C-alpha positions in Angstrom: 0.0 0.0 0.0 1.5 3.3 -1.0 1.8 6.2 1.5 1.4 9.1 -0.8 0.8 12.1 1.4 -1.3 14.0 -1.2 -3.7 11.1 -1.9 -7.2 11.4 -0.7 -8.1 9.1 2.1 -10.7 6.5 1.1 -14.2 7.4 2.3 -15.2 3.9 3.2 -13.2 0.7 3.9 -13.6 -2.8 5.3 -12.0 -2.1 8.7 -11.9 -5.7 9.8 -10.0 -6.9 6.8 -7.6 -3.9 7.2 -7.1 -4.8 10.9 -6.4 -8.5 10.1 -3.8 -7.4 7.5 -2.3 -4.6 9.7 -2.7 -1.9 7.1 -1.7 1.7 7.5 -3.6 4.3 5.5 -2.4 7.8 5.1 -4.1 10.6 3.1 -6.0 13.8 3.2 -9.7 14.7 3.5 -10.8 18.1 2.1 -12.2 20.1 5.0 -15.0 21.4 2.8 -16.2 17.8 2.7 -16.9 17.8 6.5 -20.0 19.9 6.9 -20.6 19.4 10.6 -17.0 20.4 11.3 -17.1 23.4 8.9 -20.2 24.7 10.7 -18.2 24.6 14.0 -15.2 26.7 13.0 -14.7 30.3 12.0 -13.4 29.0 8.6 -10.4 27.6 6.7 -8.5 28.4 3.6 -9.8 27.2 0.2 -8.3 23.8 -0.5 -7.5 23.1 3.2 -7.2 19.5 4.1 -7.1 17.3 7.2 -4.0 15.1 7.1 -4.8 11.6 8.4 -2.8 8.5 9.3 -4.6 5.4 10.4 -3.1 2.1 11.6 -5.4 -0.9 11.7 -4.5 -3.8 14.0 -5.6 -6.4 16.4 -4.7 -6.7 20.1 -3.8 -9.9 22.0 -7.5 -10.6 22.5 -8.2 -10.3 18.8 -10.0 -7.0 19.2 -9.8 -5.0 16.0 -8.5 -1.4 16.5 -7.6 1.7 14.6 -5.0 4.1 15.9 -4.9 7.4 14.3 -3.4 10.9 14.1 -4.8 13.8 12.3 -3.9 17.5 11.8 -6.1 20.2 10.3 -5.3 24.0 9.9 -8.4 26.1 10.7 -9.4 29.5 11.6 -11.2 29.8 15.0 -12.9 32.8 16.6 -11.0 34.2 19.6 -13.5 34.5 22.5 -11.6 37.5 23.9 -11.5 39.8 20.8 -14.0 37.9 18.6 -11.4 38.1 15.8 -10.0 35.2 13.7 -7.1 33.2 14.9 -5.1 30.5 13.1 -4.7 27.1 14.7 -3.8 23.6 13.7 -6.0 21.1 15.4 -4.2 17.8 16.2 -5.5 14.6 17.6 -4.1 11.1 18.4 -6.6 8.4 19.2 -7.2 4.7 19.5 -10.6 3.3 18.7 -12.0 -0.2 19.1 -14.0 -1.5 16.1 -17.5 -2.6 17.1 -20.7 -3.5 15.3 -23.1 -3.1 18.3 -23.6 -1.3 21.5 -23.1 -4.6 23.4 -19.6 -4.9 21.9 -18.9 -1.3 22.7 -19.7 -1.9 26.4 -17.2 -4.8 26.5 -14.3 -2.7 25.3 -11.6 -1.8 27.8 -12.0 1.8 29.0 -8.9 3.0 27.2 -10.6 2.2 23.9 -13.3 4.5 22.5 -15.8 2.6 20.4 -15.9 3.1 16.6 -19.3 1.7 15.5 -19.1 0.2 12.0 -21.1 -2.1 9.8 -19.8 -5.6 9.3 -17.8 -4.8 6.2 -17.8 -1.0 6.0 -16.6 2.0 8.0 -16.9 5.7 7.0 -13.4 7.1 7.7 -14.4 10.6 6.8 -17.2 10.7 9.4 -14.9 9.2 12.0 -12.3 11.9 11.2 -14.9 14.6 11.4 -16.0 13.2 14.9 -12.4 13.3 16.1 -11.9 16.9 14.8 -15.0 18.0 16.6 -13.7 16.4 19.8 -10.5 18.4 19.8 -12.1 21.8 19.1 -11.2 24.0 22.0 -14.3 25.2 23.9 -13.0 28.8 24.3 -10.3 29.5 21.7 -8.1 32.4 22.8 -5.1 34.2 21.2 -2.0 34.3 23.3 -2.5 37.2 25.7 0.4 39.3 24.2 -0.8 38.6 20.6 -4.5 39.3 21.1 -5.8 42.5 19.3 -7.8 43.2 22.5 -4.7 43.3 24.7 -5.0 47.0 25.5 -8.5 46.5 26.8 -7.3 43.4 28.7 -4.6 45.3 30.5 -7.2 47.7 31.8 -9.4 45.0 33.3 -7.0 42.0 33.8 -3.6 43.1 35.0 -1.0 40.6 34.0 1.1 38.8 36.6 4.1 41.2 36.4 3.3 42.8 39.7 2.8 46.2 38.0 -0.8 46.4 39.1 -2.2 49.9 38.5 -2.8 51.9 41.7 -6.3 53.2 42.0 -7.1 56.5 43.6 -9.8 56.4 46.1 -12.0 58.7 44.0 -11.7 56.1 41.2 -13.4 53.6 43.5 -17.1 53.5 42.7 -17.8 52.4 46.3 -16.0 55.3 47.9 -19.3 57.2 48.0 -20.8 54.4 50.2 -17.8 54.6 52.5 -18.4 58.3 52.9 -22.1 57.8 53.7 -21.2 55.2 56.4 -18.9 57.5 58.2 -21.2 60.6 58.1 -23.7 61.2 60.9 -27.1 62.3 59.8 
């Protein structure tokens, strides 16, 4: 089996046959072909692809598994400045091939189940699921690279110890302190 890095990863395969033959598949999936993932990110460049490497194997108890790595360059929305930020999502995973929920429940806890048909598995859908799992819940630029850093410095002093000193008249509660000390 060739390992051409620019080849498109097959959409469906017989994962059990591949596991028995200990096959390694490498290829790319166009990100535009993954609609659920595309709806979950700010965007990606035209022609962007997810690079995928999948190793099919069997363990000592003859469980069929797929171990994979993937990487996809995307644009996420920084939750601090609401602007675009470039990030490459990466994932490493090991999945146990199963054809039923009963089989999934019998997998050891270190194996996530990959539900397949008897002779067919959708590798693109599996890759899309793995990409969705590694999306950061609150993507943020590095603090010193965020376009909102000036606003941040006003509200969130960094850990340098140069905390701004506030005058008492800047304190919105200073009026309440004055009221408490005055006798009526």
